[in-house]
C-alpha positions as a Markdown table, in Angstrom:
| # | Residue | x | y | z |
|---|---|---|---|---|
| 1 | Met | -12.6 | 75.3 | -171.8 |
| 2 | Ile | -8.9 | 75.8 | -172.6 |
| 3 | Ala | -8.1 | 72.6 | -170.7 |
| 4 | Asp | -10.7 | 70.7 | -172.9 |
| 5 | Val | -9.0 | 71.9 | -176.1 |
| 6 | Ile | -5.6 | 70.9 | -174.8 |
| 7 | Ser | -6.8 | 67.5 | -173.5 |
| 8 | Asp | -8.5 | 66.8 | -176.9 |
| 9 | Ala | -5.4 | 67.7 | -178.8 |
| 10 | Thr | -3.2 | 65.6 | -176.5 |
| 11 | Gln | -5.4 | 62.5 | -176.9 |
| 12 | Arg | -5.4 | 62.9 | -180.7 |
| 13 | Met | -1.7 | 63.4 | -180.8 |
| 14 | Ser | -1.1 | 60.3 | -178.7 |
| 15 | Lys | -3.2 | 58.3 | -181.1 |
| 16 | Thr | -1.2 | 59.6 | -184.0 |
| 17 | Val | 2.1 | 58.6 | -182.2 |
| 18 | Glu | 0.7 | 55.1 | -181.6 |
| 19 | Ala | -0.5 | 54.8 | -185.3 |
| 20 | Ala | 3.0 | 55.9 | -186.4 |
| 21 | Lys | 4.6 | 53.2 | -184.2 |
| 22 | Asp | 2.2 | 50.6 | -185.6 |
| 23 | Asp | 3.0 | 51.8 | -189.1 |
| 24 | Phe | 6.8 | 51.5 | -188.4 |
| 25 | Ser | 6.3 | 47.9 | -187.3 |
| 26 | Thr | 4.9 | 46.9 | -190.7 |
| 27 | Val | 8.3 | 47.6 | -192.3 |
| 28 | Ser | 10.5 | 44.5 | -192.4 |
| 29 | Ala | 13.8 | 44.6 | -190.7 |
| 30 | Gly | 14.9 | 41.3 | -192.2 |
| 31 | Arg | 13.2 | 39.3 | -189.4 |
| 32 | Ala | 9.8 | 37.7 | -189.7 |
| 33 | Asn | 7.5 | 39.4 | -187.2 |
| 34 | Pro | 3.7 | 38.9 | -187.0 |
| 35 | Ala | 3.4 | 42.7 | -186.7 |
| 36 | Leu | 4.5 | 42.9 | -190.4 |
| 37 | Phe | 1.2 | 41.4 | -191.3 |
| 38 | Gln | -1.1 | 43.4 | -189.1 |
| 39 | Lys | -2.4 | 45.6 | -192.0 |
| 40 | Val | -2.9 | 42.7 | -194.5 |
| 41 | Leu | -6.5 | 42.5 | -195.6 |
| 42 | Val | -7.7 | 39.2 | -197.1 |
| 43 | Asp | -10.6 | 39.0 | -199.5 |
| 44 | Tyr | -12.7 | 36.6 | -197.4 |
| 45 | Tyr | -16.1 | 35.8 | -199.0 |
| 46 | Gly | -16.1 | 39.2 | -200.7 |
| 47 | Ser | -15.2 | 41.4 | -197.7 |
| 48 | Pro | -11.7 | 42.6 | -196.7 |
| 49 | Thr | -10.8 | 40.9 | -193.4 |
| 50 | Pro | -7.6 | 41.4 | -191.4 |
| 51 | Leu | -5.3 | 38.5 | -191.6 |
| 52 | Asn | -5.1 | 38.0 | -187.8 |
| 53 | Gln | -8.8 | 37.3 | -187.7 |
| 54 | Leu | -8.4 | 34.5 | -190.3 |
| 55 | Ala | -5.2 | 32.8 | -189.3 |
| 56 | Gly | -2.8 | 32.1 | -186.5 |
| 57 | Leu | 0.7 | 33.5 | -187.0 |
| 58 | Gln | 3.8 | 31.7 | -185.7 |
| 59 | Asn | 7.4 | 32.6 | -185.9 |
| 60 | Pro | 9.5 | 29.4 | -185.7 |
| 61 | Glu | 12.7 | 30.9 | -187.1 |
| 62 | Ala | 14.2 | 34.4 | -187.5 |
| 63 | Arg | 13.1 | 34.8 | -191.2 |
| 64 | Val | 10.2 | 32.4 | -191.4 |
| 65 | Leu | 6.6 | 33.0 | -190.5 |
| 66 | Leu | 3.9 | 30.3 | -190.5 |
| 67 | Val | 0.3 | 31.4 | -191.2 |
| 68 | Thr | -2.2 | 28.7 | -190.2 |
| 69 | Pro | -5.7 | 29.6 | -191.4 |
| 70 | Tyr | -8.6 | 28.8 | -189.2 |
| 71 | Asp | -10.7 | 28.1 | -192.4 |
| 72 | Lys | -8.7 | 26.0 | -194.9 |
| 73 | Ser | -10.9 | 27.4 | -197.8 |
| 74 | Ala | -9.3 | 30.8 | -197.2 |
| 75 | Leu | -5.7 | 29.4 | -197.8 |
| 76 | Lys | -5.4 | 30.7 | -201.5 |
| 77 | Glu | -6.8 | 34.1 | -200.6 |
| 78 | Ile | -4.4 | 34.5 | -197.7 |
| 79 | Glu | -1.5 | 33.5 | -199.9 |
| 80 | Lys | -2.6 | 36.0 | -202.6 |
| 81 | Ala | -2.9 | 38.8 | -200.0 |
| 82 | Ile | 0.6 | 38.2 | -198.7 |
| 83 | Val | 2.1 | 37.9 | -202.1 |
| 84 | Asn | 0.5 | 41.3 | -203.1 |
| 85 | Met | 1.8 | 43.0 | -200.0 |
| 86 | Pro | 4.0 | 46.0 | -200.9 |
| 87 | Asn | 7.6 | 46.2 | -199.7 |
| 88 | Leu | 7.8 | 42.6 | -198.5 |
| 89 | Ser | 9.4 | 40.7 | -201.4 |
| 90 | Ala | 9.1 | 37.4 | -199.5 |
| 91 | Asn | 8.9 | 33.8 | -200.8 |
| 92 | Val | 5.4 | 32.6 | -200.1 |
| 93 | Gly | 4.4 | 28.9 | -200.4 |
| 94 | Asn | 1.5 | 26.8 | -199.2 |
| 95 | Asp | 1.4 | 23.1 | -198.6 |
| 96 | Gly | -2.4 | 22.8 | -198.4 |
| 97 | Glu | -2.4 | 23.3 | -194.6 |
| 98 | Ile | -0.3 | 26.4 | -193.9 |
| 99 | Val | 1.3 | 29.3 | -195.7 |
| 100 | Arg | 5.0 | 29.6 | -195.2 |
| 101 | Val | 6.5 | 33.1 | -195.6 |
| 102 | Thr | 10.3 | 33.3 | -195.9 |
| 103 | Leu | 11.8 | 36.8 | -195.8 |
| 104 | Pro | 14.9 | 37.3 | -197.8 |
| 105 | Glu | 18.1 | 38.6 | -196.3 |
| 106 | Leu | 18.1 | 42.4 | -196.7 |
| 107 | Thr | 20.7 | 43.9 | -198.9 |
| 108 | Glu | 22.2 | 47.3 | -198.0 |
| 109 | Asp | 20.3 | 49.0 | -200.8 |
| 110 | Arg | 17.0 | 47.5 | -199.6 |
| 111 | Arg | 17.8 | 48.5 | -196.0 |
| 112 | Lys | 18.3 | 52.1 | -197.2 |
| 113 | Asp | 15.1 | 52.0 | -199.1 |
| 114 | Phe | 13.3 | 50.9 | -196.0 |
| 115 | Val | 14.9 | 53.7 | -194.0 |
| 116 | Lys | 13.6 | 56.2 | -196.5 |
| 117 | Leu | 10.1 | 54.6 | -196.3 |
| 118 | Val | 10.1 | 54.8 | -192.5 |
| 119 | Arg | 11.3 | 58.4 | -192.6 |
| 120 | Ser | 8.5 | 59.2 | -194.9 |
| 121 | Lys | 6.0 | 57.6 | -192.6 |
| 122 | Gly | 7.5 | 59.5 | -189.7 |
| 123 | Glu | 7.2 | 62.8 | -191.5 |
| 124 | Asp | 3.6 | 62.0 | -192.3 |
| 125 | Ala | 2.9 | 61.5 | -188.6 |
| 126 | Lys | 4.6 | 64.8 | -187.7 |
| 127 | Val | 2.4 | 66.6 | -190.3 |
| 128 | Ala | -0.7 | 65.0 | -188.7 |
| 129 | Ile | 0.5 | 66.2 | -185.3 |
| 130 | Arg | 1.0 | 69.7 | -186.7 |
| 131 | Asn | -2.5 | 69.7 | -188.2 |
| 132 | Ile | -3.9 | 68.7 | -184.8 |
| 133 | Arg | -1.9 | 71.6 | -183.3 |
| 134 | Arg | -3.3 | 74.0 | -185.9 |
| 135 | Lys | -6.9 | 73.0 | -185.2 |
| 136 | Ala | -6.4 | 73.3 | -181.5 |
| 137 | Lys | -4.8 | 76.7 | -181.9 |
| 138 | Asp | -7.8 | 77.8 | -184.0 |
| 139 | Asp | -10.1 | 76.6 | -181.2 |
| 140 | Leu | -8.1 | 78.5 | -178.6 |
| 141 | Asp | -8.2 | 81.7 | -180.7 |
| 142 | Ala | -12.0 | 81.3 | -180.9 |
| 143 | Leu | -12.1 | 81.4 | -177.1 |
| 144 | Lys | -10.2 | 84.7 | -176.8 |
| 145 | Ser | -13.4 | 86.7 | -176.4 |
| 146 | Glu | -14.6 | 84.4 | -173.6 |
| 147 | Val | -11.5 | 83.9 | -171.5 |
| 148 | Gly | -9.0 | 86.6 | -172.3 |
| 149 | Asp | -5.7 | 87.0 | -174.2 |
| 150 | Asp | -3.5 | 85.9 | -171.3 |
| 151 | Asp | -5.3 | 82.6 | -170.7 |
| 152 | Val | -5.2 | 81.8 | -174.4 |
| 153 | Ala | -1.5 | 82.7 | -174.5 |
| 154 | Arg | -0.8 | 80.3 | -171.6 |
| 155 | Gly | -2.9 | 77.6 | -173.4 |
| 156 | Glu | -0.9 | 78.1 | -176.6 |
| 157 | Lys | 2.3 | 77.7 | -174.7 |
| 158 | Glu | 1.0 | 74.5 | -173.2 |
| 159 | Leu | -0.1 | 73.3 | -176.6 |
| 160 | Glu | 3.4 | 73.9 | -178.0 |
| 161 | Asn | 4.9 | 71.8 | -175.1 |
| 162 | Val | 2.4 | 69.0 | -175.8 |
| 163 | Thr | 3.2 | 69.1 | -179.5 |
| 164 | Arg | 7.0 | 69.1 | -178.9 |
| 165 | Thr | 6.6 | 66.1 | -176.6 |
| 166 | His | 4.7 | 64.1 | -179.2 |
| 167 | Val | 7.0 | 65.0 | -182.1 |
| 168 | Glu | 10.0 | 63.9 | -180.0 |
| 169 | Ala | 8.2 | 60.6 | -179.3 |
| 170 | Ile | 7.9 | 60.1 | -183.1 |
| 171 | Asp | 11.5 | 61.0 | -183.6 |
| 172 | Glu | 12.6 | 58.5 | -180.9 |
| 173 | Ala | 10.5 | 55.7 | -182.4 |
| 174 | Leu | 11.9 | 56.6 | -185.9 |
| 175 | Lys | 15.5 | 56.5 | -184.5 |
| 176 | Arg | 14.9 | 53.0 | -183.0 |
| 177 | Lys | 13.4 | 51.7 | -186.2 |
| 178 | Glu | 16.2 | 53.1 | -188.3 |
| 179 | Ala | 18.8 | 51.5 | -186.0 |
| 180 | Glu | 16.9 | 48.2 | -186.3 |
| 181 | Leu | 16.8 | 48.4 | -190.1 |
| 182 | Leu | 20.5 | 49.3 | -190.4 |
| 183 | Glu | 21.6 | 46.5 | -188.0 |
| 184 | Val | 23.2 | 43.8 | -189.9 |
C-alpha cells in the first residue's frame, strides 16, 4: 500500500517535471525553434487546434521559422494565432503559401524578462510537486492504522527523497534554460 502511494506520487512528479521542461521550451532564447510553437492553438473551423496538426514547421535559419499549412485556407488563422502569441514579439508575414516568422535579436532587458518568466514557471512546477507530496503524505497518514507508524515514517522518508530528486531535476532544467537565455 505504501509502495503504491510512493509510486503514484513519483509518476505524477515525473509528469510535472516533463511539463515544466516543455513549458521552458516555449520561451524564446533568440533562436527559432519549433518547440516555441507547440502550445499555439489555431482557431480551425471553430475549434482550437494545435499548430503542429495544421502545418509543417521548418527552421531554415537561426532566427527564421517557416510554417507551411497543410490546408491553405487556414493560412490567415495560423498567422493570427502566431501574432497573438504572448512573449514572442516576432515579425510574421505570409506570402499566400507559407507563414514566415522572424524572431528579433534579444536585447539584454528582454533576456532578463525571459529569465524571470522561466523562473516563475519553474517555481510553479515546484509548487505542483509540493502539492503532490502533500497529497501523498496525507494518503500515508491515512494508512497509519493499517500498517503502523514505523512503516509510514519510512514511506515519508522515501517520499521526501523522491520529492527532492524531482525538485532538483526542475532546478537543473531551469539552470540550463537560464544559461541558454543569457548566452549572447
